[in-house]
C-alpha positions as CSV (number, residue, x, y, z in Angstrom):
1,M,-0.2,0.2,0.0
2,S,1.6,3.6,-0.7
3,K,2.4,5.6,2.0
4,I,-0.7,9.0,1.8
5,Y,1.2,12.1,3.5
6,L,-0.8,15.4,4.2
7,C,0.5,18.9,4.8
8,I,-1.4,21.1,6.5
9,D,-0.5,24.8,6.1
10,L,-1.9,27.9,8.3
11,K,-3.1,30.2,6.0
12,S,-1.7,33.6,6.5
13,F,-1.5,32.7,9.7
14,Y,0.2,35.5,11.6
15,A,-2.2,37.6,9.9
16,S,-5.1,35.4,10.6
17,V,-4.3,35.2,14.6
18,E,-4.6,38.6,14.4
19,C,-7.6,39.1,12.4
20,V,-8.8,36.0,14.5
21,E,-8.1,38.1,17.7
22,R,-9.3,41.6,16.4
23,D,-12.5,39.6,15.2
24,L,-12.0,40.4,11.4
25,D,-12.4,38.4,8.1
26,P,-8.1,37.8,6.7
27,F,-10.3,37.6,3.7
28,K,-11.7,41.1,4.0
29,I,-9.8,43.1,5.6
30,N,-6.4,44.7,4.7
31,L,-3.8,43.9,7.5
32,V,-0.1,43.5,7.5
33,V,1.8,42.0,11.0
34,A,5.0,43.9,11.3
35,D,7.0,46.5,13.8
36,P,5.9,50.3,13.3
37,T,8.8,51.3,15.8
38,R,11.5,50.1,12.8
39,G,10.1,52.2,10.5
40,G,9.2,52.5,7.1
41,G,11.6,49.5,6.5
42,A,10.4,47.1,8.5
43,I,9.8,43.8,7.2
44,T,6.3,42.6,6.9
45,L,6.2,39.1,8.6
46,A,3.0,38.4,6.9
47,T,-0.1,39.7,5.1
48,T,-4.3,38.9,4.6
49,P,-5.3,36.9,1.9
50,A,-7.1,40.5,1.3
51,I,-4.0,42.7,0.4
52,K,-2.8,39.7,-1.0
53,R,-4.6,40.4,-3.6
54,L,-4.2,43.9,-3.6
55,G,-1.0,42.8,-4.5
56,V,1.4,43.4,-1.2
57,P,3.2,40.2,-0.3
58,S,4.1,38.9,2.5
59,R,8.2,39.2,3.5
60,G,8.0,43.2,2.0
61,R,9.0,46.3,3.3
62,I,5.9,48.8,4.5
63,F,7.2,51.7,2.5
64,E,6.6,48.8,-0.7
65,I,2.9,49.3,0.0
66,P,1.2,51.8,-2.6
67,K,-0.2,54.7,-0.9
68,D,-3.3,54.1,-2.1
69,I,-4.5,51.1,0.4
70,E,-5.9,51.2,3.7
71,Y,-4.7,48.7,6.0
72,I,-3.9,48.2,9.6
73,I,-0.5,47.2,10.7
74,A,-0.6,44.4,13.5
75,P,3.3,44.4,16.1
76,P,4.4,41.2,15.8
77,R,3.0,38.7,19.1
78,M,5.2,35.8,18.5
79,K,4.4,34.0,22.1
80,L,0.6,34.2,20.7
81,Y,1.4,32.7,17.5
82,M,3.5,29.8,19.0
83,E,0.1,29.8,21.4
84,Y,-1.8,29.2,18.6
85,S,0.2,26.7,17.0
86,A,0.0,24.4,20.4
87,K,-3.4,24.5,20.1
88,I,-3.5,23.5,16.6
89,Y,-0.9,20.7,17.7
90,K,-3.1,19.2,19.7
91,I,-5.9,19.3,17.5
92,F,-3.6,17.2,15.2
93,L,-3.5,14.6,18.3
94,K,-6.7,14.3,18.1
95,Y,-7.0,12.4,15.1
96,I,-2.9,11.2,14.8
97,S,-0.5,10.1,17.1
98,S,2.9,12.0,17.6
99,D,5.0,9.2,15.3
100,D,3.0,10.4,13.0
101,I,3.0,14.2,12.8
102,H,6.3,16.2,11.7
103,V,6.3,20.1,12.7
104,Y,8.2,21.7,10.0
105,S,7.3,25.2,11.3
106,I,5.2,27.1,13.4
107,D,2.4,26.9,10.9
108,E,3.1,24.3,8.6
109,S,3.3,20.3,9.4
110,F,3.1,16.8,7.5
111,L,1.1,13.9,8.9
112,D,1.0,10.1,7.8
113,I,-2.0,9.1,7.4
114,T,-1.4,5.6,5.7
115,P,-2.8,3.7,9.2
116,Y,-5.7,5.9,9.6
117,L,-7.3,5.5,6.3
118,S,-8.9,1.5,7.6
119,L,-9.1,3.2,11.0
120,Y,-11.4,6.1,9.9
121,N,-13.2,4.2,6.5
122,M,-12.2,7.1,5.2
123,N,-10.0,8.9,2.2
124,P,-7.6,11.0,2.5
125,K,-9.5,14.1,1.7
126,Q,-12.0,13.1,4.0
127,I,-9.3,13.1,6.9
128,A,-7.9,16.5,5.5
129,R,-11.3,17.7,5.8
130,M,-11.8,16.9,9.2
131,I,-8.4,17.8,10.6
132,I,-8.6,21.5,9.0
133,D,-12.7,22.2,9.6
134,D,-11.7,21.4,13.3
135,I,-8.8,23.8,13.1
136,Y,-11.2,26.2,11.8
137,N,-14.1,25.8,14.9
138,T,-11.7,25.6,17.2
139,T,-9.1,28.6,16.4
140,G,-10.5,30.5,13.3
141,I,-7.6,29.6,11.7
142,T,-8.1,28.7,7.8
143,A,-5.9,25.7,7.0
144,T,-4.7,24.3,3.3
145,C,-3.3,20.9,2.6
146,G,-1.2,19.2,0.1
147,I,-2.0,15.6,-0.1
148,G,0.8,13.1,-1.2
149,T,2.0,9.6,-1.5
150,N,5.6,10.9,-0.1
151,L,6.6,13.8,1.8
152,F,7.5,15.5,-1.1
153,L,4.4,15.4,-3.2
154,A,2.3,16.3,0.0
155,K,4.8,19.5,-0.4
156,I,4.8,20.6,-3.7
157,A,0.9,19.6,-3.7
158,L,0.3,22.1,-0.9
159,D,2.3,24.8,-2.6
160,I,1.6,24.9,-5.9
161,T,-1.7,23.0,-6.7
162,A,-3.6,23.5,-3.5
163,K,-3.9,27.1,-3.6
164,H,-5.9,26.7,-6.8
165,A,-8.1,24.5,-5.7
166,K,-11.8,25.8,-4.4
167,D,-11.4,23.4,-1.1
168,N,-8.1,24.6,-0.7
169,M,-6.5,20.7,-0.4
170,G,-4.6,19.3,-3.9
171,Y,-3.5,15.9,-4.4
172,L,-0.5,14.3,-6.0
173,N,1.1,11.1,-6.6
174,E,4.2,10.4,-9.1
175,D,2.0,9.5,-12.1
176,L,-0.2,13.1,-11.6
177,Y,2.5,15.1,-10.8
178,K,4.4,14.3,-14.2
179,Q,1.1,15.2,-16.3
180,L,0.3,18.2,-14.2
181,L,4.0,19.7,-13.2
182,W,6.8,18.3,-14.9
183,H,7.1,21.6,-17.3
184,H,5.8,23.9,-14.2
185,T,7.7,27.1,-14.1
186,P,9.2,28.6,-12.3
187,L,11.4,26.1,-11.0
188,T,11.8,28.2,-7.4
189,D,7.8,27.2,-6.8
190,F,9.2,23.5,-5.9
191,W,10.1,22.7,-2.5
192,M,14.5,23.0,-2.0
193,V,14.9,25.1,-5.5
194,G,16.0,28.4,-4.6
195,P,17.1,30.7,-7.1
196,G,20.8,29.9,-7.0
197,T,20.1,26.9,-7.9
198,S,17.5,27.7,-10.5
199,N,19.9,29.8,-12.1
200,R,22.7,27.4,-12.2
201,L,19.9,25.1,-13.9
202,A,19.2,27.6,-16.3
203,M,23.1,27.6,-17.4
204,L,22.3,24.0,-18.7
205,G,19.3,25.0,-20.5
206,I,17.3,23.5,-17.8
207,N,13.9,25.1,-16.7
208,D,11.7,22.8,-15.5
209,M,11.2,19.3,-13.8
210,Y,11.2,17.1,-16.8
211,G,14.8,18.8,-18.2
212,I,16.2,17.9,-15.1
213,A,14.7,14.2,-15.2
214,H,16.3,13.9,-18.3
215,Y,19.7,15.7,-18.1
216,P,22.9,13.7,-17.7
217,E,22.9,12.5,-14.1
218,K,26.7,12.6,-14.5
219,I,27.1,16.0,-15.5
220,L,24.3,17.2,-12.5
221,Y,26.0,15.3,-9.6
222,K,29.2,17.3,-11.2
223,L,27.9,20.7,-10.5
224,F,25.6,20.0,-7.5
225,G,27.3,17.3,-6.0
226,V,25.8,15.0,-3.5
227,N,22.7,17.3,-3.9
228,A,22.1,16.4,-7.2
229,E,20.6,13.3,-6.1
230,Y,17.8,14.9,-4.6
231,L,17.3,17.3,-7.3
232,I,17.0,14.2,-10.1
233,D,14.5,12.0,-7.3
234,H,12.6,15.3,-7.1
235,A,12.7,15.8,-10.7
236,W,10.7,12.6,-10.8
237,G,8.4,13.0,-8.1
238,R,10.3,10.3,-5.7
239,E,11.1,10.6,-1.8
240,P,13.1,8.1,0.1
241,V,12.6,9.9,3.4
242,E,9.7,9.2,5.6
243,I,8.5,10.6,9.0
244,S,9.8,8.0,10.9
245,D,13.7,8.6,9.1
246,I,13.0,12.5,10.5
247,K,12.2,11.3,14.0
248,A,15.2,9.2,13.7
249,Y,17.8,11.2,12.7
250,K,20.8,11.9,14.7
251,P,23.3,14.5,13.9
252,K,27.0,13.6,14.0
253,A,27.9,17.3,15.6
254,N,26.1,19.7,17.5
255,S,26.5,23.6,18.1
256,I,24.6,26.3,19.5
257,S,24.1,29.9,17.1
258,N,23.1,33.0,18.1
259,S,22.8,35.7,15.4
260,Q,21.3,39.1,14.7
261,I,21.0,41.9,12.4
262,L,21.4,45.2,14.2
263,F,18.5,48.1,13.9
264,E,21.7,50.8,12.8
265,D,24.9,50.6,11.8
266,Y,27.5,49.8,14.7
267,N,31.7,50.9,14.7
268,Y,33.8,48.1,15.6
269,K,34.2,49.1,18.8
270,D,30.0,48.5,19.8
271,A,29.9,45.8,16.9
272,Y,32.3,44.2,20.0
273,L,30.1,45.2,22.9
274,I,26.8,42.9,20.8
275,M,29.3,39.7,20.6
276,K,30.4,39.6,24.1
277,E,26.2,39.6,25.1
278,M,26.0,37.4,22.5
279,V,28.8,35.1,24.1
280,E,27.3,35.3,27.5
281,T,23.7,34.3,26.1
282,N,25.4,31.1,24.5
283,V,27.7,30.3,27.1
284,L,24.5,30.3,29.7
285,S,22.6,28.2,27.3
286,L,25.3,25.7,27.5
287,T,25.0,25.7,31.3
288,E,21.8,25.1,31.4
289,K,21.9,21.9,29.6
290,H,25.2,20.5,30.6
291,L,27.2,21.1,27.3
292,V,31.2,22.1,26.9
293,T,32.8,23.4,23.3
294,N,36.2,23.5,21.6
295,H,35.1,25.2,18.5
296,I,34.1,28.4,17.9
297,S,32.9,30.4,15.0
298,L,32.0,34.1,14.3
299,F,29.8,35.7,11.5
300,I,30.7,39.6,10.6
301,G,28.2,41.2,7.7
302,Y,28.4,45.0,7.0
303,S,26.4,47.7,6.0
304,K,24.9,47.7,2.3
305,N,27.1,44.8,1.4
306,V,30.4,47.3,1.8
307,I,32.7,44.8,1.1
308,S,32.4,41.2,1.5
309,P,31.6,39.4,5.5
310,S,34.0,37.9,7.4
311,R,34.3,35.0,8.6
312,G,36.1,32.9,11.3
313,S,36.4,29.9,12.9
314,C,39.2,27.9,15.4
315,K,39.5,24.9,17.2
316,I,40.5,25.7,21.3
317,T,42.8,24.4,23.5
318,V,40.0,23.5,26.3
319,T,36.8,22.0,26.0
320,T,34.9,23.9,28.1
321,N,31.8,26.6,28.8
322,S,33.3,28.7,30.7
323,Y,32.4,32.5,29.8
324,R,35.4,34.0,30.7
325,L,37.7,31.6,28.2
326,L,35.3,31.6,25.8
327,L,34.7,35.4,25.3
328,E,39.0,35.3,25.6
329,E,38.5,33.5,22.6
330,F,36.0,35.5,20.6
331,K,38.5,38.2,21.4
332,R,41.3,36.8,19.6
333,L,39.0,35.7,16.8
334,Y,37.4,39.0,16.6
335,K,40.4,40.7,16.3
336,R,42.0,38.7,13.4
337,V,38.6,38.6,11.1
338,V,37.3,41.9,11.4
339,N,37.5,44.9,9.5
340,P,37.7,47.7,11.8
341,N,37.5,50.7,9.2
342,Y,33.6,49.4,8.0
343,P,30.0,50.2,9.3
344,I,28.9,46.6,11.0
345,R,25.4,45.1,10.6
346,Q,24.9,41.7,11.5
347,I,26.8,39.1,14.0
348,G,26.4,35.4,14.2
349,I,28.5,33.5,16.4
350,S,28.7,29.6,17.4
351,F,30.2,26.8,19.4
352,G,30.8,23.7,17.8
353,N,31.7,20.4,18.3
354,V,29.1,20.6,21.1
355,I,29.1,17.6,24.0
356,N,28.4,16.5,27.4
357,E,30.2,18.5,30.2
358,A,31.4,15.1,31.4
359,Y,34.0,15.5,28.9
360,E,35.2,18.7,29.9
361,Q,39.1,19.4,29.2
362,Y,41.2,22.0,30.6
363,D,45.3,22.7,29.7
364,L,48.0,22.6,32.1
365,F,47.9,26.6,32.2
366,T,44.3,26.7,33.4
367,D,43.2,27.7,37.0
368,I,40.4,24.8,37.5
369,E,39.2,26.0,41.4
370,D,38.8,29.2,39.3
371,I,36.4,27.5,36.8
372,E,34.7,25.6,39.6
373,K,33.7,29.3,41.1
374,E,32.8,30.6,37.6
375,K,30.5,26.8,37.3
376,R,28.6,27.6,39.9
377,V,27.9,31.5,39.0
378,Q,26.6,30.5,35.9
379,E,25.0,27.8,37.4
380,A,23.1,30.4,40.3
381,L,22.5,32.6,36.8
382,V,20.9,30.0,34.8
383,E,18.4,29.3,37.8
384,I,17.4,32.8,38.8
385,K,16.4,33.6,34.7
386,A,14.3,30.7,34.7
387,K,12.7,31.7,37.4
388,F,12.3,35.4,37.7
389,G,13.4,36.0,33.7
390,K,16.5,36.9,31.4
391,N,16.5,40.2,32.6
392,S,15.7,39.6,36.2
393,V,20.2,39.6,36.5
394,L,22.0,41.7,34.3
395,K,25.6,43.1,33.4
396,G,26.9,46.3,33.1
397,M,27.4,46.3,30.0
398,N,23.5,45.3,28.9
399,Y,23.0,49.2,30.2
400,L,25.3,50.6,27.6
401,E,23.7,52.4,25.3
402,K,24.6,50.4,22.5
403,A,23.9,47.2,23.6
404,T,20.8,45.5,22.4
405,A,20.8,42.3,25.2
406,R,17.7,44.0,27.5
407,K,15.8,44.3,24.4
408,R,16.3,41.3,22.6
409,N,15.5,39.1,25.8
410,G,11.7,40.5,26.0
411,L,11.6,38.5,22.0
412,V,10.4,35.3,20.9
413,G,12.2,34.8,17.0
414,G,13.8,38.2,17.0
415,H,10.3,39.8,17.0
416,N,8.3,41.1,20.4
417,A,6.9,38.1,22.2
């Protein structure tokens, strides 16, 4: 028996939640989710279907919205969206086991309904309708659904065919996929095909999935390496990975990362302050999870792409979660890779090779007694912040004019909670 998957998407999710909270219809009301305090350049995180019909996309900028369109600006409330997403996950659990659910993002999930067809004595569309009707009746959120014989086809049925269906559902198997979508353009409509991949394929004269399916594989592997395998599989409508494979997957290497786009241009000195705050945040995350690291990475993006970003990484001589030691290593890395003559707009840091603190290791020059004292302080900070909030204990540097940690501690996913 073929597998049957659902890919359920919560339509214009953030904007729909804001409409539900205001007792408005997202299909009739022009509303965008954006932070007006960030000015006209603020990104619209979501837009209602009504304003989309007027040509206003999601992920645009406020200043790009035509002046003759009247609309509501709703500041983002990420905590609220997470609460709605949790309610909807509970609805999934009424019908489907958690073992058969893969949450792909806050507003999109895959469900393996293969064993439930006989259980409910329903066809795939009936099961999909039962679930998305429950979502609407319980939360007021409209959902769309792709149905496919593998994860890729379910996703493509959602992204390409469901949006043109009156019932907000699309269905694809391999044969239908070839009939309906082999010559569909643009290629960027397909899951996991970005503009870069599309442009490289165009250089070969390939503009659709049929072209990929019938192009010499040897050349594709030479151009794309191992990524050619999924391109070729997807061109034929194949996808070997199942939800059980995703749940069983364990990464070979772990890391803890943190990045932020700054609200304004920062000079070399002020950007270093932000990096210090970010290192502390990551160190407390290591402490909370009883992890240590021996590899650090730094990324610096400059204002308006005046020069290429700076990157650097290094393996350090200790395996630790000590803020003092890790900050010293980042200080060296910062001095080595950052150009002090250009304004900075983006900073990213990462701790690599993250492992259990049982493997903590120091060199002969490390004062172990000092490390143990610092560790007790870090553990106390984790407990206090967990109980009373991230801003319950702050350092002097967090009160400096250019510091961002206090504000970011009140955000979820970089946006207002």
